[in-house]
Each structure stands twice: as C-alpha cells, then as structure tokens.
MARLUM-778273 format. One line per field, with one value per residue (C-alpha): residue in three letters; x, y, z; residue number from 1. Coordinates in nm, 3 decimals, decimal comma. Example, Ala and Ser with C-alpha at 12.3 -4.5 7.8 and 13.67 -1.06 7.14 Angstrom:
2
res	ALA; SER
x	1,230; 1,367
y	-0,450; -0,106
z	0,780; 0,714
n	1; 2
END
This chain:
173
res	MET; SER; ASP; LYS; GLU; ARG; ARG; LEU; ARG; LEU; LEU; THR; TYR; VAL; PHE; ALA; ALA; VAL; VAL; VAL; VAL; SER; ALA; GLY; LEU; ILE; VAL; MET; ASN; PHE; ILE; ASN; TYR; MET; GLY; LEU; LEU; THR; SER; MET; ASN; LYS; VAL; THR; VAL; THR; ILE; ASP; GLU; MET; VAL; HIS; TYR; PRO; GLU; GLY; ASP; LYS; VAL; ASN; ILE; ALA; LEU; THR; PHE; SER; VAL; GLU; ASN; PRO; THR; THR; TYR; THR; ARG; LEU; LYS; PHE; SER; SER; ILE; GLN; CYS; GLN; LEU; TYR; ILE; ILE; THR; GLY; GLY; GLY; GLU; GLU; TYR; VAL; GLY; VAL; ALA; ALA; TYR; ALA; PRO; PRO; VAL; ASP; VAL; PRO; LEU; LYS; PRO; PHE; GLU; GLU; ARG; THR; PHE; THR; THR; SER; ILE; ALA; VAL; PRO; ARG; SER; ASN; ILE; GLU; ARG; LEU; SER; ASP; SER; ILE; GLU; SER; ASN; ILE; GLU; TRP; ARG; ILE; ARG; SER; VAL; ILE; HIS; PHE; SER; THR; PRO; ILE; ARG; LYS; TYR; TYR; GLN; ASN; MET; ASN; PHE; HIS; PRO; VAL; SER; ALA; TYR; LYS; SER; SER; ILE; SER
x	-6,462; -6,592; -6,385; -6,266; -6,148; -5,973; -5,840; -5,711; -5,555; -5,398; -5,285; -5,103; -4,943; -4,796; -4,679; -4,497; -4,308; -4,193; -4,052; -3,844; -3,723; -3,651; -3,468; -3,256; -3,156; -3,010; -2,763; -2,722; -2,551; -2,406; -2,231; -2,168; -1,909; -1,801; -1,662; -1,525; -1,336; -1,172; -1,070; -0,932; -0,688; -0,555; -0,537; -0,182; -0,010; 0,386; 0,626; 0,764; 0,992; 1,140; 1,397; 1,563; 1,697; 1,836; 1,688; 1,759; 1,853; 1,572; 1,565; 1,285; 1,203; 0,923; 0,768; 0,493; 0,310; 0,065; -0,236; -0,403; -0,764; -0,613; -1,025; -1,372; -1,495; -1,607; -1,736; -1,366; -1,235; -0,887; -0,927; -0,571; -0,247; 0,035; 0,371; 0,580; 0,975; 1,243; 1,579; 1,800; 2,155; 2,432; 2,258; 1,909; 1,725; 1,590; 1,221; 1,262; 0,886; 0,541; 0,439; 0,103; -0,144; -0,530; -0,742; -0,957; -1,203; -1,236; -1,096; -1,280; -1,022; -1,132; -1,073; -0,747; -0,634; -0,333; -0,371; -0,015; 0,019; 0,278; 0,333; 0,682; 0,784; 1,061; 1,339; 1,600; 1,906; 2,085; 1,868; 1,921; 2,277; 2,321; 2,219; 2,289; 2,757; 2,553; 2,296; 2,419; 2,392; 2,114; 1,955; 1,782; 1,482; 1,241; 0,807; 0,567; 0,208; -0,130; -0,367; -0,716; -0,977; -1,379; -1,691; -2,052; -2,055; -1,757; -1,430; -1,113; -0,744; -0,433; -0,065; 0,194; 0,607; 0,823; 1,260; 1,293; 1,616; 1,609; 1,784; 1,906; 1,858; 2,028; 1,736; 1,333; 1,291
y	1,526; 1,215; 0,943; 0,767; 1,090; 1,166; 0,775; 0,828; 1,193; 1,024; 0,755; 0,984; 1,202; 0,867; 0,719; 1,080; 1,060; 0,706; 0,809; 1,132; 0,947; 0,623; 0,885; 1,068; 0,732; 0,629; 0,939; 0,938; 0,607; 0,720; 1,033; 0,746; 0,511; 0,803; 0,922; 0,576; 0,581; 0,871; 0,766; 0,446; 0,582; 0,880; 0,678; 0,724; 0,456; 0,525; 0,400; 0,669; 0,471; 0,092; 0,015; -0,355; -0,402; -0,762; -0,893; -1,216; -1,466; -1,230; -0,936; -0,765; -0,515; -0,251; -0,035; 0,240; 0,359; 0,622; 0,632; 0,865; 0,984; 1,302; 1,341; 1,422; 1,072; 0,952; 0,619; 0,513; 0,218; 0,130; -0,259; -0,406; -0,421; -0,739; -0,668; -0,921; -0,820; -0,897; -0,789; -0,654; -0,833; -0,809; -1,072; -0,975; -1,024; -1,279; -1,297; -1,279; -1,278; -1,176; -0,873; -0,807; -0,533; -0,508; -0,242; -0,426; -0,287; -0,086; 0,239; 0,521; 0,733; 1,078; 1,291; 1,454; 1,347; 1,094; 0,799; 0,628; 0,227; 0,041; -0,315; -0,549; -0,907; -1,108; -1,274; -1,548; -1,352; -1,579; -1,523; -1,136; -1,242; -1,505; -1,183; -0,876; -0,802; -0,638; -0,592; -0,306; -0,085; 0,004; -0,234; -0,190; -0,396; -0,430; -0,463; -0,587; -0,476; -0,537; -0,303; -0,349; -0,111; -0,065; 0,052; 0,034; -0,054; -0,330; -0,428; -0,413; -0,385; -0,263; -0,382; -0,191; -0,209; -0,011; 0,028; 0,180; 0,160; 0,052; 0,200; -0,008; 0,044; -0,117; -0,091; 0,044; 0,236
z	-0,206; -0,151; 0,065; -0,204; -0,362; 0,023; 0,021; -0,301; -0,266; 0,087; -0,107; -0,374; -0,079; 0,136; -0,240; -0,298; 0,066; -0,012; -0,387; -0,206; 0,096; -0,102; -0,396; -0,059; 0,085; -0,279; -0,284; 0,042; -0,112; -0,372; -0,170; 0,088; -0,135; -0,384; -0,025; 0,031; -0,296; -0,241; 0,040; -0,076; -0,286; 0,000; 0,322; 0,370; 0,622; 0,745; 0,953; 1,140; 1,394; 1,387; 1,646; 1,724; 2,081; 2,251; 2,533; 2,638; 2,315; 2,133; 1,944; 1,989; 1,703; 1,722; 1,508; 1,503; 1,244; 1,130; 0,976; 0,839; 0,647; 0,457; 0,307; 0,448; 0,488; 0,790; 0,803; 0,763; 1,035; 1,082; 1,158; 1,178; 1,028; 0,928; 0,904; 0,745; 0,742; 0,565; 0,620; 0,330; 0,334; 0,089; -0,125; -0,120; 0,149; 0,412; 0,561; 0,989; 1,076; 1,108; 1,331; 1,381; 1,532; 1,588; 1,741; 2,023; 1,788; 1,476; 1,548; 1,341; 1,124; 1,169; 0,833; 0,894; 1,192; 1,197; 1,448; 1,623; 1,687; 1,772; 1,724; 1,720; 1,736; 1,880; 1,676; 1,817; 1,857; 1,644; 1,319; 1,320; 1,415; 1,128; 0,877; 0,985; 1,007; 1,365; 1,538; 1,746; 1,407; 1,219; 0,958; 0,643; 0,610; 0,352; 0,527; 0,306; 0,478; 0,471; 0,590; 0,672; 0,711; 0,742; 0,661; 0,677; 0,345; 0,287; 0,446; 0,219; 0,244; 0,095; 0,050; 0,073; 0,119; 0,333; 0,307; 0,708; 0,869; 1,237; 1,524; 1,721; 2,107; 2,398; 2,581; 2,546; 2,881
n	1; 2; 3; 4; 5; 6; 7; 8; 9; 10; 11; 12; 13; 14; 15; 16; 17; 18; 19; 20; 21; 22; 23; 24; 25; 26; 27; 28; 29; 30; 31; 32; 33; 34; 35; 36; 37; 38; 39; 40; 41; 42; 43; 44; 45; 46; 47; 48; 49; 50; 51; 52; 53; 54; 55; 56; 57; 58; 59; 60; 61; 62; 63; 64; 65; 66; 67; 68; 69; 70; 71; 72; 73; 74; 75; 76; 77; 78; 79; 80; 81; 82; 83; 84; 85; 86; 87; 88; 89; 90; 91; 92; 93; 94; 95; 96; 97; 98; 99; 100; 101; 102; 103; 104; 105; 106; 107; 108; 109; 110; 111; 112; 113; 114; 115; 116; 117; 118; 119; 120; 121; 122; 123; 124; 125; 126; 127; 128; 129; 130; 131; 132; 133; 134; 135; 136; 137; 138; 139; 140; 141; 142; 143; 144; 145; 146; 147; 148; 149; 150; 151; 152; 153; 154; 155; 156; 157; 158; 159; 160; 161; 162; 163; 164; 165; 166; 167; 168; 169; 170; 171; 172; 173
END
C-alpha cells in the first residue's frame, strides 16, 4: 500500500469519526430538547402555606411555595418567582403588592424532588384593614405568579394564578 493510499484511508477514518460524533451530538441535543419540552408542561408549582401577621404598622404576608419537576429531565433549574397579590373583596379584588423570590443561584430541580421556598411582602396595615373585614381572620387572595426557569438551552417562564386563603397568626416565631 502506497503512502498516498494510507493517507486517503486515514482521512476516510477521520471523516467517518467526525460524522459519527456529530450525529451523536445531534441526537443528544434532540433528546435534551424533547426532555425540556416535556418538563415545561409538567412542572408543578403550589402554594403550601400562606399566613399574614401584624408587625407594627405593617402586615407581613408570608408565602411558602413548592416547585417540582415530575419528569426524568435533569437539566431544569428554578430561577425566580414574582407574585402579584390581590385581596378578594365583596366587590371583586384589589391589588396589594408584589412579593418576589430569587435564590442566589439557579437551583437545579432534580427529577421527582420537591423544593420549598419562602417569600414575603410587608403591606401597610391600613391597606389590609381598608380592604378586609378583619385582619384577624382568614383572607382570600388571588396571586398572579410569574415563575422563571432556565436550562442550558434556554430560559423560559410560566404564568400561574393561585387562589389561596391566608391564615392569621398573631406573630411568627
């Protein structure tokens, strides 16, 4: 076999290896993208607890929420949540304020593992007392949330509405 034939054969092997590696990367990216699409539709966010308690001339509203990735997709991360709070009144609803939470870094959402986070907002006591029959009772809310997620491919968000009832606590220990 001549030197030219050896070089041609080596070039053929290198080309075949590049094609195989490229095809593998394309398949891996396609599988990753399909996992992202599946997880986007199935991620669950719930409000586990909502309480309100007085503190001086303000009323603190504490929200505890959970985020879960109920899929096998491993590259999903929770980035932040923003909650716009509306108190339900006899005449409809009234905007109260915004609570936001963002961890110091994107938090990985491992498959089938629930993560719990807490955020709060301080509202002038007069606003709540004006809108609610009694601050010392349970209060109905509508919470419009924007939840941000990230993956190596892209960042995305989901809008969700919740209708919790907050429990009154005289103080938080």
